[in-house]
Each structure stands twice: as structure tokens, then as C-alpha cells.
KOLVOLUM-873742 format. One record per residue (C-alpha): x, y negated, z; residue in one letter. Coordinates in steps of 0.1 Angstrom, whole numbers, plus 5000, padded with zeros to 4 digits. Layout:
XYZa...
//
This chain:
496805069470x499904979491x503505109481x506205019503x509705149505x511805159537x514905329530x517105569547x514705659580x515105949607x512606209605x511006169636x510805789629x509205839600x506506119614x505105849639x504805579607x503205829589x500805899620x500105529627x499405479589x496905749585x494605659617x494805309601x493705429571x491305659587x489905359600x489905179564x492805029561x494204999526x495505329512x499305359513x502205539500x505405479518x508705579502x511805669519x514705909524x516006069552x519006189574x519106599568x516606759586x514507089579x511107089584x508707399594x505107399575x502007539587x502807849568x506807859577x508408209590x511308259611x513308449581x513008129562x516108009582x519408119567x520808019602x520107979635x518707609650x521907569670x523707609644x522407379620x522307129648x526007199654x526007019616x523906729626x520606929608x517506909630x514807159628x511406959629x507707189632x505306999612x501707009604x501606969571x500407299546x503707519531x506507679545x510007539552x511807279531x514107009535x515206679532x518406469528x519806149510x519406169473x515906279477x513006059469x510406149497x506505949493x504006049521x500605969509x497505809530x494205849512x490805889519x489806219504x485906209510x485905959481x488006139455x486506389433x488906719429x489706749468x492706799481x493507049451x493006759427x494806559443x498006749446x497306809410x497606389407x500906429429x502306669404x501506469374x502806139389x506406369393x506206479357x505406159341x508506009364x510506259349x509706209318x511105869319x514905939326x514506199296x513406509320x510806759305x509006919336x505807079344x503707309369x504107659375x500807929374x500307959414x503707769426x503107429438x505607149428x507007039396x509607279378x511807269350x511407579332x512007829365x513607559387x511907369409x512807019411x510006859434x508007059467x504306869474x502906989513x499806779523x497906779556x494506639565x492806509594x489806299597x489306299557x492806119552x495706309540x499306239555x502606409542x503706419508x506306519484x509906519478x511806509448x515506599445x517306329428x521106349432x523306629429x524106789463x521406999469x523607209494x521607179525x518907439503x521207679512x520207709546x516707789540x514508019519x512907679501x509407689507x509608079519x510408149477x513008459474x515008369446x514108059436x516207799420x515907439432x517207189411x517506799403x517206479381x521006479381x521606839377x519106879346x520206539333x524206679334x522607049320x521106869291x524606669280x522306329289x525206049289x526005809313x525205719353x522005909367x519705739383x519605729425x516505689447x516805329444x516805309404x513305519403x511005339428x509605029411x508505299382x507405539404x505305299426x503905119390x503005549382x501405589420x499105289419x498005399383x497805759396x495905689426x494005389421x490405489434x487405659410x484105669415x482505979427x480606169401x476906159401x475506399428x479106459444x478806399480x480606169497x482206229534x
//
């Protein structure tokens, strides 16, 4: 499993990198996770509704925020500096549990990472992603082509979540978004809150362990 840190990458550049990496992994290259941050951007998943944008795309563009339709599942979300994005490229056909199992595994990687920084997070029934009580701290949206995944997850790390004010996150009206910094502050934790760069090594270790290929159960057909 390759885990590569890309730094701050324009979203469309990352989209082209994703497509190239997905094709390579589908053709037998080593499975990969790309970790990065993005300049401010809003992405529209396959289930996105026009009402999920709180302002017109032209008004967002005037603020330097691009709106990009994408092929992942889910509704609308946003990316920005201070958010850790992980793009995941694995061959799903050799993994027990299918796509839902992978989503569960990715949620667990975020939960474990947050535990290392003193934040207790978990899941919400019927709502993908990672939550701290009723506040959403990480979103997940995957796509599948040639039995190989792409797109991935986004974990809010820094305190500035103002871009979420421009959308209805994940199409969930009334949802409260949170971040590692906000939760540490609310809990009265002392010291500077970790930034994205401070999390990379620990998250890479967690990902390599969680996504290590497991043998298929007997009788489970390979695809």
C-alpha cells in the first residue's frame, strides 16, 4: 500500500491524478492512498441537488470558489486548506465486504486517528461519515470503476469551516459541521491543535494497517 503526501493541490489537478492512478491500480499497480489539501472548492456528487448550494455558482466564483461536478457518490461537499483529504485506490473485488465494507473501514481509520488526538468520534446510523455526537467531522464519498475505487474522504482539521456556510453539507439540512480544532477547544484541551501536516505520518500508518489486503473468505467469489 502506497500512501503519498501531495500537499496543497488544485482540485482539478487532483482529479486528473486520481483518474491516472485509478487506471494504474485497475491494471495491477500497487494500491494507493493520496493525501492532500485543496484550495477552496465545492464538489457536487451524483446525488447533489441544486438546492444544496446556498448561493449561485457565479457568486461563488466571484469569491474564488470553483464548483465542480464529480462522479463520486453523495451530495455536495467542500474542500479547503485545513481539511485532510484522502483519495483511495483499491481493487475492491479481492476485499470482503464490498464497497460498504470499505466505507466502514475508512470511517474506522478516521475514528482511530481522532482518538490519537483526544477526540472520541463514531458513526451515525444511516448517515455515512464520522461524527462527534451529532456533529459531522468527516465525509466519505467513493466511486467505483473497473472494480477499483477512487475519490475518498475528507476530515475537517482546522477551525475555519466558513465554506460550509455556502452549502447544505451532504444535503443534510440542519447538520452541524465540526473539526478537530473545534472539538479540542470545546473539550478544553491545552496546547496548539494539530494541523494537517501534523497528522500525516500517523494517518499513513493507520491506513496501511487498515487497508492491508485480506484474503477472501472461502466461497466468496473473486471478481
